[in-house]
C-alpha positions as CSV (number, residue, x, y, z in Angstrom):
1,M,1.5,-85.7,-32.2
2,V,-1.7,-87.4,-33.1
3,E,-2.0,-90.0,-35.9
4,A,-3.6,-89.1,-39.2
5,K,-7.2,-90.2,-39.7
6,I,-9.2,-91.0,-42.8
7,I,-12.6,-89.3,-42.9
8,T,-15.6,-90.7,-44.9
9,D,-17.5,-89.1,-47.7
10,A,-20.3,-88.4,-45.2
11,Q,-17.9,-86.6,-42.8
12,T,-16.5,-84.6,-45.7
13,S,-20.0,-83.4,-46.5
14,T,-20.7,-82.7,-42.8
15,M,-17.6,-80.5,-42.8
16,Q,-18.9,-78.7,-45.8
17,M,-22.2,-78.2,-44.0
18,V,-20.4,-76.8,-40.9
19,T,-18.4,-74.6,-43.2
20,A,-21.6,-73.1,-44.6
21,I,-23.2,-72.7,-41.2
22,G,-20.1,-71.0,-39.6
23,S,-19.7,-68.7,-42.6
24,G,-23.4,-67.8,-42.6
25,I,-23.3,-66.8,-38.9
26,G,-20.2,-64.8,-39.6
27,K,-21.9,-63.1,-42.4
28,V,-24.8,-62.0,-40.2
29,A,-22.4,-60.5,-37.6
30,S,-20.0,-59.0,-40.1
31,G,-22.3,-56.5,-41.9
32,P,-22.8,-53.9,-39.3
33,L,-19.2,-54.2,-38.1
34,I,-17.8,-53.7,-41.6
35,D,-20.1,-50.8,-42.3
36,T,-19.0,-49.2,-39.0
37,F,-15.3,-49.9,-38.9
38,G,-14.4,-50.3,-42.6
39,G,-13.5,-53.2,-44.8
40,R,-9.8,-53.0,-44.3
41,V,-9.8,-53.3,-40.6
42,M,-12.3,-56.3,-40.5
43,A,-10.5,-58.1,-43.3
44,L,-7.2,-57.9,-41.5
45,I,-8.7,-59.1,-38.2
46,S,-10.4,-62.1,-39.8
47,I,-7.2,-63.2,-41.6
48,A,-5.2,-63.0,-38.4
49,V,-7.7,-65.0,-36.4
50,R,-7.8,-67.7,-39.1
51,A,-4.0,-68.0,-39.2
52,I,-3.9,-68.6,-35.5
53,L,-6.7,-71.2,-35.5
54,V,-5.4,-73.2,-38.4
55,A,-2.0,-73.4,-36.6
56,T,-3.8,-75.2,-33.7
57,F,-4.6,-78.1,-36.0
58,M,-1.0,-79.2,-35.7
59,F,-1.8,-80.3,-32.1
60,D,-4.5,-82.1,-30.2
61,T,-7.2,-80.0,-31.8
62,A,-7.4,-82.4,-34.7
63,E,-7.5,-85.6,-32.6
64,L,-11.3,-85.7,-32.2
65,F,-13.5,-85.2,-35.3
66,V,-16.1,-83.2,-33.2
67,L,-13.5,-80.8,-31.9
68,F,-11.9,-80.5,-35.3
69,V,-15.2,-79.6,-36.9
70,F,-16.0,-77.1,-34.1
71,V,-12.7,-75.2,-34.7
72,W,-13.3,-75.5,-38.4
73,G,-16.7,-73.8,-37.9
74,V,-15.1,-71.0,-35.9
75,I,-12.5,-70.5,-38.7
76,N,-15.3,-70.2,-41.2
77,F,-17.1,-67.8,-38.9
78,T,-14.2,-65.4,-39.4
79,Y,-14.1,-66.3,-43.1
80,G,-17.6,-64.8,-43.4
81,F,-16.1,-61.3,-43.0
82,V,-13.9,-61.5,-46.1
83,W,-16.0,-60.9,-49.2
84,A,-18.1,-58.2,-47.6
85,S,-15.0,-56.4,-46.5
86,Y,-13.6,-56.4,-50.1
87,T,-17.0,-55.3,-51.5
88,K,-16.9,-52.3,-49.1
89,I,-13.5,-51.4,-50.4
90,A,-14.4,-52.0,-54.1
91,S,-17.3,-49.6,-53.7
92,G,-14.8,-46.7,-53.7
93,Y,-14.0,-47.4,-57.4
94,P,-15.8,-46.2,-60.5
95,P,-18.8,-48.4,-61.6
96,H,-17.2,-49.3,-64.9
97,R,-14.3,-51.0,-63.2
98,Q,-16.2,-52.8,-60.5
99,G,-16.8,-56.0,-62.5
100,L,-13.1,-56.2,-63.2
101,I,-12.2,-55.6,-59.5
102,F,-14.6,-58.4,-58.4
103,G,-13.2,-60.6,-61.2
104,V,-9.7,-60.1,-59.9
105,L,-10.8,-60.8,-56.3
106,A,-12.7,-63.9,-57.5
107,L,-9.6,-65.0,-59.5
108,G,-7.5,-64.7,-56.4
109,S,-10.0,-66.7,-54.4
110,R,-10.2,-69.5,-57.0
111,A,-6.5,-69.4,-57.7
112,G,-5.9,-69.9,-54.0
113,V,-8.2,-72.9,-54.0
114,T,-6.6,-74.3,-57.1
115,G,-3.0,-73.7,-55.9
116,S,-3.8,-75.1,-52.4
117,L,-5.4,-78.2,-53.9
118,F,-2.3,-78.8,-56.2
119,L,0.0,-78.2,-53.2
120,F,-2.1,-80.5,-51.0
121,A,-2.2,-83.2,-53.7
122,G,1.6,-82.9,-54.1
123,M,2.2,-83.2,-50.3
124,L,-0.1,-86.3,-50.2
125,L,1.8,-87.9,-53.1
126,L,5.1,-87.2,-51.4
127,D,3.7,-88.6,-48.1
128,I,4.5,-85.5,-46.2
129,K,3.3,-85.4,-42.6
130,W,-0.1,-83.7,-42.3
131,Q,1.1,-81.5,-39.4
132,L,3.3,-79.8,-41.9
133,I,0.4,-79.1,-44.2
134,F,-1.4,-77.1,-41.5
135,L,1.9,-75.3,-40.8
136,V,2.2,-74.3,-44.4
137,A,-1.5,-73.2,-44.5
138,S,-1.0,-71.0,-41.4
139,G,2.1,-69.5,-42.8
140,A,0.4,-68.7,-46.1
141,M,-2.3,-66.8,-44.1
142,V,0.3,-64.8,-42.3
143,F,1.8,-63.9,-45.7
144,I,-1.7,-62.9,-46.9
145,F,-2.2,-60.7,-43.8
146,F,0.9,-58.7,-44.4
147,L,0.1,-58.5,-48.2
148,N,-3.4,-57.1,-47.4
149,F,-1.9,-54.7,-44.7
150,W,0.4,-53.4,-47.4
151,L,-2.0,-53.2,-50.4
152,L,-5.2,-52.2,-48.6
153,H,-4.4,-48.6,-47.8
154,P,-6.7,-46.9,-45.3
155,R,-8.3,-44.9,-48.1
156,A,-11.8,-43.6,-47.7
157,E,-14.3,-46.2,-48.7
158,S,-17.4,-45.4,-50.7
159,D,-16.2,-41.9,-51.5
160,M,-16.8,-42.2,-55.3
161,P,-19.8,-40.3,-56.6
162,Q,-22.7,-42.6,-57.0
163,P,-24.1,-42.9,-60.5
164,E,-27.5,-41.4,-61.1
165,S,-29.0,-44.8,-61.8
166,N,-28.5,-45.5,-58.0
167,M,-30.2,-42.3,-57.0
168,V,-33.7,-41.1,-56.3
169,P,-35.0,-37.5,-56.2
170,L,-35.1,-36.1,-52.7
171,R,-38.3,-34.1,-52.9
172,D,-39.5,-34.0,-49.3
173,D,-38.4,-37.5,-48.4
174,A,-36.5,-38.6,-45.4
175,D,-33.2,-38.3,-47.3
176,V,-32.9,-34.5,-47.0
177,D,-30.2,-33.4,-44.7
178,E,-28.6,-30.1,-43.7
179,E,-26.8,-29.8,-47.1
180,A,-30.1,-30.0,-48.9
181,Q,-31.6,-27.5,-46.6
182,S,-28.8,-25.1,-47.3
183,E,-29.6,-25.3,-51.1
184,G,-33.0,-23.7,-50.5
185,S,-36.4,-25.3,-50.6
186,L,-36.8,-24.6,-54.4
187,E,-33.7,-26.6,-55.2
188,I,-34.6,-29.8,-53.2
189,D,-36.5,-31.4,-56.0
190,K,-33.4,-31.2,-58.2
191,L,-31.1,-32.9,-55.8
192,L,-30.4,-36.7,-55.8
193,R,-29.5,-39.0,-52.9
194,H,-29.4,-42.7,-52.4
195,P,-32.5,-43.7,-50.5
196,L,-30.5,-45.2,-47.6
197,D,-28.1,-42.3,-47.1
198,N,-29.9,-41.2,-43.9
199,A,-31.6,-44.4,-43.0
200,T,-31.2,-46.3,-39.7
201,W,-30.0,-49.9,-39.7
202,L,-33.5,-51.2,-39.0
203,Q,-34.9,-49.1,-41.9
204,A,-32.1,-50.4,-44.2
205,I,-32.9,-54.1,-43.3
206,L,-36.6,-53.6,-44.0
207,Y,-35.9,-51.7,-47.2
208,F,-33.8,-54.7,-48.5
209,L,-36.4,-57.3,-47.4
210,T,-39.1,-55.5,-49.3
211,L,-37.2,-55.3,-52.6
212,P,-38.3,-57.9,-55.1
213,D,-34.8,-57.9,-56.7
214,F,-33.3,-58.8,-53.3
215,W,-35.1,-62.1,-53.2
216,L,-34.3,-62.8,-56.9
217,I,-30.5,-62.3,-56.2
218,G,-30.9,-64.2,-52.9
219,C,-32.3,-67.2,-54.8
220,I,-29.4,-67.0,-57.3
221,Q,-26.9,-66.9,-54.5
222,A,-28.5,-69.8,-52.6
223,I,-28.1,-72.0,-55.7
224,A,-24.7,-70.6,-56.8
225,A,-22.9,-71.0,-53.4
226,P,-23.2,-74.8,-53.3
227,A,-22.4,-75.0,-57.0
228,A,-19.2,-73.0,-56.5
229,D,-18.2,-75.2,-53.5
230,F,-18.8,-78.5,-55.4
231,Y,-15.1,-78.9,-55.7
232,T,-15.1,-80.3,-52.2
233,V,-16.7,-83.6,-53.3
234,I,-15.3,-83.9,-56.9
235,G,-12.0,-85.4,-55.6
236,N,-14.0,-88.0,-53.6
237,F,-16.0,-88.8,-56.8
238,F,-12.9,-89.6,-58.8
239,K,-11.4,-91.5,-55.8
240,K,-14.5,-93.6,-55.3
241,E,-15.6,-94.2,-58.9
242,F,-12.2,-94.6,-60.6
243,N,-10.1,-95.8,-57.7
244,F,-7.7,-92.9,-58.0
245,S,-5.2,-92.1,-55.2
246,P,-6.2,-89.0,-53.1
247,G,-3.5,-86.9,-54.8
248,K,-4.5,-88.0,-58.3
249,A,-8.2,-87.5,-57.6
250,D,-7.6,-83.9,-56.4
251,A,-5.5,-83.2,-59.4
252,W,-8.2,-84.4,-61.8
253,G,-10.9,-82.6,-60.0
254,N,-8.9,-79.3,-60.1
255,I,-10.3,-78.7,-63.6
256,F,-13.4,-77.4,-61.9
257,T,-11.6,-74.8,-59.8
258,I,-9.6,-73.7,-62.9
259,T,-12.7,-73.0,-65.0
260,C,-14.3,-71.3,-62.0
261,A,-11.4,-68.9,-61.9
262,V,-11.7,-68.3,-65.7
263,S,-15.5,-67.8,-65.3
264,A,-15.2,-65.3,-62.5
265,M,-12.3,-63.3,-63.9
266,G,-13.3,-63.4,-67.6
267,G,-17.0,-63.0,-66.7
268,G,-16.3,-59.8,-64.7
269,I,-14.2,-58.3,-67.5
270,I,-16.7,-59.1,-70.2
271,Y,-19.6,-57.9,-68.1
272,D,-17.8,-54.5,-67.7
273,Q,-17.0,-54.3,-71.4
274,L,-20.6,-55.0,-72.4
275,R,-22.0,-52.3,-70.1
276,P,-22.9,-50.0,-73.0
277,W,-24.8,-52.9,-74.8
278,K,-27.2,-54.0,-72.1
279,R,-29.1,-56.5,-74.2
280,L,-25.9,-58.2,-75.4
281,R,-24.7,-58.3,-71.7
282,Y,-28.1,-59.9,-70.8
283,W,-27.6,-62.7,-73.4
284,F,-24.0,-63.3,-72.2
285,V,-25.3,-64.0,-68.7
286,V,-28.0,-66.2,-70.1
287,L,-25.3,-68.2,-72.0
288,L,-23.4,-68.8,-68.7
289,A,-26.6,-70.0,-67.1
290,G,-27.2,-72.3,-70.0
291,L,-23.7,-73.8,-69.7
292,W,-24.4,-74.4,-66.0
293,L,-27.7,-76.2,-66.8
294,G,-26.3,-78.2,-69.7
295,S,-23.3,-79.4,-67.7
296,T,-25.4,-80.7,-64.8
297,A,-27.6,-82.5,-67.3
298,A,-24.5,-84.1,-68.8
299,L,-23.2,-85.2,-65.4
300,Y,-26.5,-86.9,-64.7
301,L,-26.6,-88.7,-68.0
302,L,-23.0,-89.8,-67.6
303,A,-23.8,-91.3,-64.2
304,D,-26.9,-92.9,-65.6
305,S,-25.0,-94.6,-68.5
306,E,-22.2,-95.7,-66.1
307,V,-19.4,-94.4,-68.3
308,Q,-16.0,-95.8,-67.2
309,D,-13.9,-93.1,-68.8
310,P,-13.0,-90.1,-66.5
311,V,-12.4,-87.7,-69.4
312,P,-16.1,-87.0,-70.1
313,Y,-16.6,-86.2,-66.4
314,V,-13.6,-83.9,-66.5
315,I,-15.2,-82.0,-69.4
316,A,-18.6,-81.8,-67.7
317,F,-17.1,-80.6,-64.4
318,G,-15.0,-78.0,-66.3
319,T,-18.1,-76.7,-68.0
320,Y,-20.0,-76.7,-64.7
321,G,-17.3,-74.4,-63.2
322,L,-17.3,-72.2,-66.2
323,G,-21.1,-71.7,-65.9
324,C,-21.6,-71.3,-62.2
325,A,-18.7,-69.3,-60.7
326,F,-19.7,-65.9,-62.3
327,F,-23.0,-66.0,-60.5
328,Y,-21.4,-66.7,-57.2
329,Y,-19.2,-63.6,-57.3
330,I,-20.3,-60.9,-59.6
331,P,-24.0,-60.2,-59.6
332,F,-24.7,-60.0,-55.9
333,S,-21.5,-57.9,-55.3
334,L,-22.7,-55.3,-57.9
335,F,-26.2,-55.4,-56.5
336,S,-24.8,-54.7,-53.0
337,I,-23.0,-51.6,-54.1
338,K,-26.0,-50.2,-56.0
339,H,-28.7,-50.8,-53.4
340,G,-26.5,-50.5,-50.3
341,G,-25.4,-46.9,-51.1
342,R,-22.5,-45.6,-49.0
343,K,-23.7,-46.7,-45.6
344,Y,-25.1,-50.3,-46.0
345,I,-23.0,-52.0,-48.6
346,A,-21.7,-54.7,-46.3
347,T,-25.1,-55.1,-44.6
348,V,-26.9,-56.0,-47.8
349,N,-23.9,-58.0,-49.0
350,V,-24.0,-60.3,-46.0
351,L,-27.8,-60.6,-46.1
352,I,-27.6,-62.0,-49.6
353,D,-24.6,-64.1,-48.8
354,T,-26.3,-65.5,-45.8
355,L,-29.0,-66.8,-48.1
356,G,-26.2,-68.3,-50.1
357,Y,-24.7,-70.1,-47.1
358,A,-28.2,-71.3,-46.1
359,G,-28.5,-72.9,-49.6
360,D,-25.0,-74.3,-49.2
361,A,-25.8,-75.9,-45.9
362,S,-29.0,-77.4,-47.2
363,F,-27.5,-78.7,-50.4
364,F,-24.6,-80.4,-48.7
365,A,-26.9,-81.8,-46.0
366,V,-28.7,-83.7,-48.7
367,V,-25.4,-84.7,-50.4
368,S,-24.2,-86.0,-47.0
369,K,-27.3,-88.2,-46.7
370,L,-26.7,-89.5,-50.3
371,L,-23.1,-90.3,-49.7
372,A,-23.7,-91.8,-46.3
373,S,-25.6,-94.6,-47.9
374,D,-22.7,-94.9,-50.4
375,D,-20.4,-95.6,-47.4
376,K,-22.6,-98.6,-46.4
377,D,-23.3,-100.4,-49.6
378,G,-21.3,-98.7,-52.3
379,A,-24.3,-98.1,-54.6
380,D,-23.4,-96.1,-57.7
381,E,-26.9,-94.6,-57.7
382,D,-25.9,-92.2,-54.9
383,W,-23.6,-90.2,-57.1
384,K,-26.4,-90.2,-59.7
385,G,-28.6,-88.8,-57.0
386,V,-26.1,-86.0,-56.3
387,F,-25.9,-85.1,-60.0
388,L,-29.7,-85.1,-60.1
389,L,-29.8,-82.6,-57.2
390,C,-27.3,-80.4,-59.2
391,L,-29.6,-80.6,-62.2
392,I,-32.7,-79.7,-60.3
393,T,-31.1,-76.6,-58.7
394,A,-29.7,-75.5,-62.0
395,S,-33.2,-75.9,-63.6
396,V,-34.6,-73.7,-60.8
397,L,-31.9,-71.1,-61.3
398,F,-32.3,-70.6,-65.1
399,P,-35.6,-68.8,-65.1
400,V,-34.6,-66.7,-62.1
401,V,-31.5,-65.6,-63.9
402,L,-33.6,-64.7,-66.9
403,L,-35.9,-62.5,-64.8
404,F,-33.2,-60.9,-62.6
405,E,-30.9,-60.0,-65.5
406,Y,-33.8,-58.6,-67.5
407,R,-34.5,-56.3,-64.6
408,V,-30.8,-55.4,-64.3
409,S,-30.7,-54.6,-68.0
410,E,-33.5,-52.1,-67.6
411,D,-31.2,-50.1,-65.2
412,H,-34.0,-48.7,-63.1
413,P,-33.1,-46.2,-60.3
414,C,-33.1,-47.5,-56.7
415,R,-36.6,-47.6,-55.3
416,Q,-37.8,-44.9,-52.9
417,M,-38.1,-46.1,-49.3
418,P,-41.7,-47.0,-48.5
419,Q,-43.4,-44.5,-46.2
420,W,-44.3,-47.1,-43.6
421,I,-40.6,-47.9,-43.2
422,K,-39.7,-44.2,-42.9
423,N,-42.3,-43.9,-40.1
424,L,-40.7,-46.7,-38.0
425,A,-37.7,-44.6,-36.9
426,P,-36.9,-40.9,-36.9
427,T,-34.5,-39.8,-39.7
428,R,-32.2,-36.8,-40.0
429,L,-34.8,-35.0,-42.1
430,K,-37.4,-35.2,-39.3
431,A,-34.9,-33.9,-36.8
432,V,-33.8,-31.1,-39.1
433,Q,-37.3,-30.1,-39.8
434,E,-38.2,-30.1,-36.1
435,E,-35.2,-28.0,-35.2
436,A,-36.0,-25.6,-38.0
437,E,-39.6,-25.3,-36.8
438,D,-38.5,-24.7,-33.3
439,A,-36.0,-22.0,-34.4
440,Q,-38.7,-20.4,-36.5
441,Q,-41.1,-20.3,-33.6
442,M,-38.4,-18.7,-31.4
443,V,-37.8,-16.1,-34.0
444,E,-41.5,-15.3,-34.3
445,M,-41.9,-15.2,-30.6
446,G,-39.0,-12.8,-30.3
447,A,-40.4,-10.6,-33.0
448,R,-43.8,-10.5,-31.3
449,R,-42.2,-9.7,-27.9
450,G,-40.1,-7.0,-29.5
451,S,-43.2,-5.5,-31.1
452,S,-45.1,-5.7,-27.8
453,A,-42.3,-4.0,-25.9
454,S,-42.2,-1.1,-28.4
455,S,-46.0,-0.7,-28.2
456,G,-46.2,-1.1,-24.5
457,K,-48.8,-4.0,-24.7
458,P,-48.2,-7.3,-23.0
459,D,-47.8,-10.4,-25.3
460,H,-49.9,-13.4,-24.3
461,S,-49.4,-15.4,-27.5
462,D,-47.4,-18.1,-25.9
463,D,-49.5,-18.5,-22.8
464,E,-51.0,-21.9,-22.1
465,P,-54.8,-22.1,-22.9
466,A,-57.1,-22.4,-19.9
């Protein structure tokens, strides 16, 4: 067995950056796979792979920091499949329950973080060998695998009727298929389809990239992702600034993960309950964004005043979690279901989440630089710089949330696919129309030939012109 090693604050931030990069790459790869094979299959595969890789940390994998970080990146590559898989599954439930469902999933995610941090802190306080910690973590993933295998039944995903707010009129667009043709040409204008129901993957990607709301929610996710992951450095803050032991520091920092769970679960429930009152729901979301902004300002002011009492920091960190976690889980998941339709929910979900992980990697790259100087000279201003970075990102987020949630409260239908995107690749409508035209020509030619045969005159209507 190898000996335990102490990593620095800078190495901790490096691991967080690798976590974001690995998860981001996993996100890119997972979208088409989940939309093709289903959320349940891909969720189970990703959990099984992680259980195996975590178990390898008990051996020489953890001896070299570079090798440890590489395997950690691969683990987070598979982790990138998880949320999109659950989003695909949740799309099969009624819209008025989806906020609750994502709240429960987020609660499970944050409860897992909180529980593991308490368990990890307890093991550190009891001076338990670190190899046993990895064994417990791997065993927990095996348990989660069988729990998901039992609970996630192979039910049809995305079979629930889509609400009309997600639909667009068919008219003569590329979304008409055989079913619409069978209704008769006079009925096509009355039918509704999601604009991506018959789109190719390339058309879907371009459709998302041309949506203004896609970039608004992408900006929110890029700022919310590092905020929700800020718990990874809070323990180091208490350890460094107040000389707490590692176990005690993690226990004090756990207030952030607890309030994150409350925000995600409670926010999802309240968001569902306020669905009939769109303006009230809008101001509820603005309130959460205000808590986020206010808490980061408080952290910066506390660091600037060099307060020696940890309690104000605990309150500020708790408020920070209460404000930010909702934005990390709920809005982009609901956006994915509405704009992804039945076929491309996971694709749009991972596109947005990839922007989130890009923001996560960028944020913690800066934090790593700030804390690297702290390792050298112990300057308190470095934590002040970290909190200033949090304040700046929260200040950018606030007006974006105001605009995005205002557009959500208007509840506009999904946008029609632009014509130039339709022309990039053939769709089912074009194929159906061409087959119908060919069939009609065959019928007309047969009728003419029959008429010619009965009159005794040759038919030259299909001859090639000279």
